[in-house]
N, C-alpha and C positions, 0 to 999 in steps of 0.2 A: 490293396497296397495303400498305406497311409501317405499323407503328404511328406512326412518327415523321412520315411524309407525311400519315397520316390526321389526326393532331394538327394539323400545319401547315395542312392544308385546312380543318379545323374552325375554327381560329383566324383564317384569312383570311375564312371566312364570317361569323364573328362581327364581325370588324372591319368588313367591308362593311355589315352590318346597322347597327352602331353609327355608322358615318360616314354612312350614309343618313339615320338618325334625326337626326343632328346637323345635316345639310345644311339643314333647314328653319329652324334657329336661326341659320344662317351669316349673318353680317354681311358684306356686300360692297358695293363701289362699282359702281353701274351708272348710268352717266349717261344711257343710253338712245340714245346717239349711235352711229353705225356704228363699230365697234371697229377697223376697217381704216383709217379716215380719219385722216390726219395732222393734228397740232396747227395747222399753218400753213394748213390748208384749212378750218378751222372758221369759220363765219359768227359775227358778233357775238352772234346769238341762241344759237348753240350753245356758245359760250365762256361765256355767262351760265348756260345749262343745265348745263354741266359744273361750273362754279363752285358752283352751288346744290347739285348732286348731291354734290360733294366736301365741302361744308359740312355737308350732312345726314349723310353718311357719318361724318365727324369727330365729330359729336355723338352718333352712335350708339356709336362705339368709345370715346369719351372725353367723357362728358357734362360740361356746364359746372360742375355742383357738384363733380365729381371733379377737374376742372382747378383750380378754386379751392382745394380741399383740398391738392392736390399742390403747387401754387404756394406756399401758405402753409408747408407742410412744408419745401420746398426753401429758402425764405427764412428759416425759423426755424433750419434746420440751419446755414446760413451765418452768420447773426447770432450764434447760439450758439457757433460755432467762434471767432469774434472775441472773444466775452465770456469764457466759461470752459469751453466744450467739453462742458458737462454735459447729460444727458438732461433733467433737471428744467427747466433755462433753455430748452432747445429746446421742451419741451412747453408751457411757459408762454408763449413767443413764438408757438408755433403757435396756441394757443387764442385768444390776443389777435388775431392775424391773422384767424382764423376769424369772431370776433365783430365785426370792423370791415371786413367786405368791402364794397368800393364797389359801387354799383348799376352793372350792366352795361347798356349801351344798344346796341340793334341798330345795325349799320353801315347806311349808305344803299346802299352798292354791295358786290357780292361781288367780291373780288379775291384772287387766288392768287399774284400776283407772277410770273406765267409771261409771258415774252416769246413770244407765240404766233407772231410773224413769223419767229422763228428756231427754230421747233420741228418737226422732221420725225418725231418719235416718233409712233406710232399712239396712238389713243384707249385701245386695250386695253393698250399698254405704260404709259401714263401713269396709267391706273386701277390697274393692278398695283403701280406705284410708291407711289401714294398709299395703297393698302392696306397694303403692306409697311412703309412709314414710319409711318403712323398706328398700327398695331399695336405697332411697336417704341417709338414715343414714348409711348404710353399705358402700356406695360409699364415703361419706364424711370421715368416719373414716379411711377407707383404703387409703385415699389419704394423710394422715399425714405421713411425712418423715423427718428424721433428715438431710437428704441432702438438705432440703429446708429452713434450718435456716436463711439464708440471706433474704429470702422472709418473714418469720415470724418476723423478727426484725422490719418490717414496719407494718405488719398486723398480729397480733397474730392469731393462729388457733382457730377455733370455732366449737363445736359440733353441732351448731344450723342448722337445716334443714329448708329450706323455705317451707312454706305450699304450696302444689301444687293444682291443680284444683280438684283432687278427694278428698282430705282432706278438701278443702274449702267446697265442697258440703256436705260431712258428718258432719263437724262442724257446719254448718249452722242449722242443724236439731239435732245435738247431740254435744253440746259444749265441752264436756269433752273428746271427743275421741282423742287419741294420744296426751294427755298432753294439750289439749285445755283448755280454761277457765273453 
């Protein structure tokens, strides 16, 4: 075995150990529903179960306090762009927003906006899409910062998350998943 292949083998071993250690901390969506089952085959109880699991997953990936902070930052950036485009104005508006957050009340029903009757994607495919979209949305929202006002002057911030491969697969068979058509 050459030195290079030994080094590569050692790195692969370390990577496997590292990934294994991180797996316990892995946040994933597991509705507990048979992954091969199609969306249009779900019972009302399973639809509710999926919705509750997706909601719980969303709260893990992007807790409500983080959502509120990101929304305040996003609003402050856009309002500051209209005012004077300064970091100071953005910071002031953000702090004001955070100080005046409305009370959030839990909803009575869980709704994902999915047309289950027109959904042939499997539960596994839909779960993968929710994970992909959730991670992308959380990263996008967390990236907003008043410190980037100069950048936003030329390209305003957007909450839009590009559809990745997992959501492309799910939406091909379940068009309404994650805000699709």
